[in-house]
TILO-149091 format. One record per atom (N, C-alpha, C, O): residue number from 1; residue in three letters; atom name; x, y, z. Coordinates in steps of 0.001 Angstrom, whole numbers, padded with zeros to 6 digits. Layout:
N
REC|num|residuo|atomo|X|Y|Z
REC|NUM|ALA|CA|X|Y|Z
...
END
This chain:
68
REC|num|residuo|atomo|X|Y|Z
REC|1|MET|N|-001920|-010238|-020317
REC|1|MET|CA|-002300|-010349|-018918
REC|1|MET|C|-001640|-009222|-018131
REC|1|MET|O|-000469|-008914|-018355
REC|2|SER|N|-002372|-008613|-017221
REC|2|SER|CA|-001808|-007521|-016434
REC|2|SER|C|-001020|-008056|-015241
REC|2|SER|O|-001202|-009194|-014806
REC|3|GLU|N|-000153|-007212|-014736
REC|3|GLU|CA|000673|-007628|-013598
REC|3|GLU|C|-000186|-007727|-012331
REC|3|GLU|O|-001195|-007032|-012211
REC|4|PRO|N|000210|-008586|-011390
REC|4|PRO|CA|-000544|-008687|-010145
REC|4|PRO|C|-000376|-007417|-009318
REC|4|PRO|O|000662|-006757|-009370
REC|5|VAL|N|-001415|-007088|-008556
REC|5|VAL|CA|-001400|-005902|-007707
REC|5|VAL|C|-001766|-006317|-006290
REC|5|VAL|O|-002777|-006987|-006077
REC|6|LEU|N|-000949|-005922|-005324
REC|6|LEU|CA|-001237|-006164|-003913
REC|6|LEU|C|-001514|-004841|-003225
REC|6|LEU|O|-000829|-003849|-003471
REC|7|PHE|N|-002521|-004830|-002363
REC|7|PHE|CA|-002828|-003660|-001561
REC|7|PHE|C|-002547|-004028|-000110
REC|7|PHE|O|-003142|-004963|000426
REC|8|VAL|N|-001645|-003294|000519
REC|8|VAL|CA|-001313|-003527|001923
REC|8|VAL|C|-001964|-002420|002727
REC|8|VAL|O|-001544|-001264|002660
REC|9|SER|N|-002995|-002776|003492
REC|9|SER|CA|-003662|-001763|004324
REC|9|SER|C|-002895|-001616|005641
REC|9|SER|O|-002209|-002541|006076
REC|10|GLY|N|-003016|-000467|006257
REC|10|GLY|CA|-002291|-000214|007502
REC|10|GLY|C|-000792|-000242|007289
REC|10|GLY|O|-000040|-000656|008171
REC|11|ALA|N|-000361|000196|006128
REC|11|ALA|CA|001033|000049|005717
REC|11|ALA|C|002027|000833|006565
REC|11|ALA|O|003214|000507|006572
REC|12|SER|N|001570|001855|007277
REC|12|SER|CA|002507|002615|008107
REC|12|SER|C|002566|002083|009534
REC|12|SER|O|003324|002599|010356
REC|13|GLY|N|001777|001063|009834
REC|13|GLY|CA|001825|000437|011155
REC|13|GLY|C|002934|-000601|011240
REC|13|GLY|O|003635|-000847|010259
REC|14|GLN|N|003092|-001206|012401
REC|14|GLN|CA|004177|-002174|012599
REC|14|GLN|C|004060|-003373|011669
REC|14|GLN|O|005029|-003727|010997
REC|15|LEU|N|002893|-004002|011619
REC|15|LEU|CA|002728|-005178|010771
REC|15|LEU|C|002770|-004795|009299
REC|15|LEU|O|003398|-005485|008497
REC|16|GLY|N|002114|-003711|008940
REC|16|GLY|CA|002115|-003265|007550
REC|16|GLY|C|003519|-003006|007032
REC|16|GLY|O|003854|-003387|005910
REC|17|ARG|N|004331|-002365|007839
REC|17|ARG|CA|005732|-002094|007449
REC|17|ARG|C|006500|-003385|007238
REC|17|ARG|O|007264|-003516|006282
REC|18|LEU|N|006289|-004351|008148
REC|18|LEU|CA|006973|-005639|008009
REC|18|LEU|C|006564|-006342|006715
REC|18|LEU|O|007401|-006931|006032
REC|19|VAL|N|005283|-006278|006386
REC|19|VAL|CA|004800|-006888|005146
REC|19|VAL|C|005454|-006222|003940
REC|19|VAL|O|005933|-006903|003033
REC|20|LEU|N|005474|-004886|003933
REC|20|LEU|CA|006098|-004166|002819
REC|20|LEU|C|007573|-004514|002693
REC|20|LEU|O|008051|-004809|001597
REC|21|GLU|N|008291|-004483|003796
REC|21|GLU|CA|009721|-004783|003777
REC|21|GLU|C|009975|-006200|003277
REC|21|GLU|O|010922|-006436|002526
REC|22|SER|N|009139|-007137|003688
REC|22|SER|CA|009297|-008521|003250
REC|22|SER|C|009067|-008650|001746
REC|22|SER|O|009853|-009291|001047
REC|23|LEU|N|007994|-008044|001251
REC|23|LEU|CA|007709|-008098|-000187
REC|23|LEU|C|008846|-007486|-000999
REC|23|LEU|O|009273|-008049|-002007
REC|24|LEU|N|009329|-006340|-000553
REC|24|LEU|CA|010392|-005655|-001282
REC|24|LEU|C|011706|-006428|-001234
REC|24|LEU|O|012411|-006521|-002239
REC|25|SER|N|012036|-006982|-000069
REC|25|SER|CA|013309|-007706|000066
REC|25|SER|C|013305|-009006|-000724
REC|25|SER|O|014357|-009473|-001159
REC|26|LYS|N|012131|-009590|-000909
REC|26|LYS|CA|012032|-010834|-001676
REC|26|LYS|C|011876|-010572|-003179
REC|26|LYS|O|011803|-011508|-003975
REC|27|GLY|N|011825|-009285|-003557
REC|27|GLY|CA|011753|-008930|-004972
REC|27|GLY|C|010408|-009213|-005602
REC|27|GLY|O|010341|-009649|-006751
REC|28|TYR|N|009332|-008973|-004868
REC|28|TYR|CA|007999|-009191|-005420
REC|28|TYR|C|007891|-008488|-006761
REC|28|TYR|O|008195|-007300|-006872
REC|29|ALA|N|007460|-009220|-007776
REC|29|ALA|CA|007487|-008716|-009156
REC|29|ALA|C|006262|-007891|-009540
REC|29|ALA|O|006283|-007205|-010562
REC|30|GLY|N|005212|-007943|-008756
REC|30|GLY|CA|004001|-007200|-009087
REC|30|GLY|C|004039|-005787|-008531
REC|30|GLY|O|005053|-005326|-008007
REC|31|ARG|N|002928|-005131|-008659
REC|31|ARG|CA|002772|-003761|-008171
REC|31|ARG|C|002278|-003797|-006726
REC|31|ARG|O|001385|-004576|-006390
REC|32|ILE|N|002853|-002962|-005882
REC|32|ILE|CA|002469|-002894|-004478
REC|32|ILE|C|001884|-001514|-004209
REC|32|ILE|O|002505|-000493|-004504
REC|33|ILE|N|000681|-001499|-003646
REC|33|ILE|CA|000052|-000257|-003226
REC|33|ILE|C|-000044|-000284|-001710
REC|33|ILE|O|-000599|-001219|-001132
REC|34|ALA|N|000496|000739|-001071
REC|34|ALA|CA|000493|000839|000376
REC|34|ALA|C|-000588|001820|000808
REC|34|ALA|O|-000537|003001|000465
REC|35|GLY|N|-001560|001332|001557
REC|35|GLY|CA|-002643|002173|002042
REC|35|GLY|C|-002431|002566|003487
REC|35|GLY|O|-002097|001728|004326
REC|36|THR|N|-002624|003840|003777
REC|36|THR|CA|-002442|004340|005129
REC|36|THR|C|-003282|005590|005340
REC|36|THR|O|-003567|006323|004393
REC|37|ARG|N|-003676|005830|006583
REC|37|ARG|CA|-004432|007053|006879
REC|37|ARG|C|-003559|008288|006730
REC|37|ARG|O|-004061|009373|006436
REC|38|ASP|N|-002248|008129|006934
REC|38|ASP|CA|-001330|009265|006878
REC|38|ASP|C|-000177|008967|005912
REC|38|ASP|O|000864|008456|006325
REC|39|PRO|N|-000365|009285|004629
REC|39|PRO|CA|000672|008982|003639
REC|39|PRO|C|002036|009602|003936
REC|39|PRO|O|003050|009089|003463
REC|40|SER|N|002090|010679|004698
REC|40|SER|CA|003383|011299|005009
REC|40|SER|C|004283|010353|005813
REC|40|SER|O|005505|010502|005802
REC|41|LYS|N|003684|009386|006508
REC|41|LYS|CA|004474|008418|007279
REC|41|LYS|C|005244|007458|006376
REC|41|LYS|O|006168|006780|006826
REC|42|LEU|N|004863|007404|005110
REC|42|LEU|CA|005539|006522|004165
REC|42|LEU|C|006327|007298|003116
REC|42|LEU|O|006724|006745|002091
REC|43|ALA|N|006548|008579|003378
REC|43|ALA|CA|007311|009411|002445
REC|43|ALA|C|008711|008828|002255
REC|43|ALA|O|009373|008435|003216
REC|44|GLY|N|009133|008782|001036
REC|44|GLY|CA|010469|008282|000738
REC|44|GLY|C|010548|006776|000569
REC|44|GLY|O|011620|006250|000269
REC|45|LEU|N|009445|006073|000754
REC|45|LEU|CA|009444|004623|000583
REC|45|LEU|C|009526|004304|-000904
REC|45|LEU|O|008680|004746|-001682
REC|46|LYS|N|010519|003556|-001296
REC|46|LYS|CA|010760|003237|-002708
REC|46|LYS|C|010112|001908|-003079
REC|46|LYS|O|010063|000982|-002269
REC|47|GLY|N|009618|001824|-004306
REC|47|GLY|CA|009113|000567|-004831
REC|47|GLY|C|007643|000299|-004581
REC|47|GLY|O|007138|-000769|-004928
REC|48|VAL|N|006947|001261|-003981
REC|48|VAL|CA|005517|001096|-003732
REC|48|VAL|C|004786|002386|-004078
REC|48|VAL|O|005374|003468|-004073
REC|49|GLU|N|003518|002258|-004375
REC|49|GLU|CA|002658|003417|-004583
REC|49|GLU|C|001897|003637|-003281
REC|49|GLU|O|001240|002721|-002786
REC|50|VAL|N|001979|004828|-002729
REC|50|VAL|CA|001315|005135|-001457
REC|50|VAL|C|000003|005857|-001733
REC|50|VAL|O|-000043|006817|-002502
REC|51|ARG|N|-001062|005381|-001093
REC|51|ARG|CA|-002376|006003|-001225
REC|51|ARG|C|-002995|006214|000150
REC|51|ARG|O|-002800|005417|001067
REC|52|LYS|N|-003745|007305|000272
REC|52|LYS|CA|-004495|007559|001506
REC|52|LYS|C|-005661|006580|001544
REC|52|LYS|O|-006461|006520|000611
REC|53|ALA|N|-005752|005814|002629
REC|53|ALA|CA|-006814|004824|002793
REC|53|ALA|C|-007270|004831|004249
REC|53|ALA|O|-006536|004413|005144
REC|54|ASP|N|-008471|005302|004466
REC|54|ASP|CA|-009040|005384|005815
REC|54|ASP|C|-010364|004622|005800
REC|54|ASP|O|-011277|004972|005052
REC|55|PHE|N|-010464|003598|006616
REC|55|PHE|CA|-011663|002762|006628
REC|55|PHE|C|-012903|003484|007137
REC|55|PHE|O|-014010|002958|007020
REC|56|THR|N|-012740|004673|007696
REC|56|THR|CA|-013902|005467|008123
REC|56|THR|C|-014390|006398|007026
REC|56|THR|O|-015392|007091|007205
REC|57|ASP|N|-013699|006425|005894
REC|57|ASP|CA|-014058|007279|004751
REC|57|ASP|C|-014361|006376|003554
REC|57|ASP|O|-013463|006033|002785
REC|58|LYS|N|-015633|005993|003405
REC|58|LYS|CA|-016023|005026|002381
REC|58|LYS|C|-015629|005482|000978
REC|58|LYS|O|-015045|004706|000222
REC|59|ALA|N|-015935|006710|000626
REC|59|ALA|CA|-015613|007206|-000714
REC|59|ALA|C|-014099|007212|-000947
REC|59|ALA|O|-013630|006832|-002019
REC|60|GLY|N|-013349|007641|000050
REC|60|GLY|CA|-011902|007674|-000065
REC|60|GLY|C|-011294|006281|-000178
REC|60|GLY|O|-010319|006074|-000901
REC|61|LEU|N|-011880|005329|000544
REC|61|LEU|CA|-011390|003956|000489
REC|61|LEU|C|-011657|003340|-000886
REC|61|LEU|O|-010814|002630|-001435
REC|62|ILE|N|-012824|003619|-001423
REC|62|ILE|CA|-013140|003133|-002774
REC|62|ILE|C|-012118|003676|-003762
REC|62|ILE|O|-011636|002945|-004628
REC|63|GLU|N|-011790|004941|-003636
REC|63|GLU|CA|-010805|005574|-004515
REC|63|GLU|C|-009427|004931|-004334
REC|63|GLU|O|-008727|004672|-005313
REC|64|ALA|N|-009039|004674|-003080
REC|64|ALA|CA|-007733|004083|-002792
REC|64|ALA|C|-007591|002679|-003373
REC|64|ALA|O|-006489|002253|-003717
REC|65|LEU|N|-008705|001965|-003481
REC|65|LEU|CA|-008674|000586|-003958
REC|65|LEU|C|-008853|000448|-005476
REC|65|LEU|O|-008890|-000668|-005995
REC|66|LYS|N|-008961|001558|-006176
REC|66|LYS|CA|-009110|001483|-007636
REC|66|LYS|C|-007897|000772|-008251
REC|66|LYS|O|-006744|001081|-007951
REC|67|GLY|N|-008206|-000179|-009111
REC|67|GLY|CA|-007160|-000903|-009802
REC|67|GLY|C|-006604|-002094|-009054
REC|67|GLY|O|-005680|-002756|-009527
REC|68|VAL|N|-007160|-002367|-007891
REC|68|VAL|CA|-006670|-003492|-007089
REC|68|VAL|C|-007552|-004690|-007337
REC|68|VAL|O|-007324|-005755|-006762
END
């Protein structure tokens, strides 16, 4: 069985950051993918995979959600 994967959209916003911090502080055992329009805002964030995810770019969003 593969590990669970969570995708947090809007991860560089206020709520998205809180969700990420909560998951990380509680030791979430699965894989976390953080989606944001501007991945540079999440530079240096440990324990998550950051992907560019823009809801106005259908092809890019499909790519960002691969494996989720």
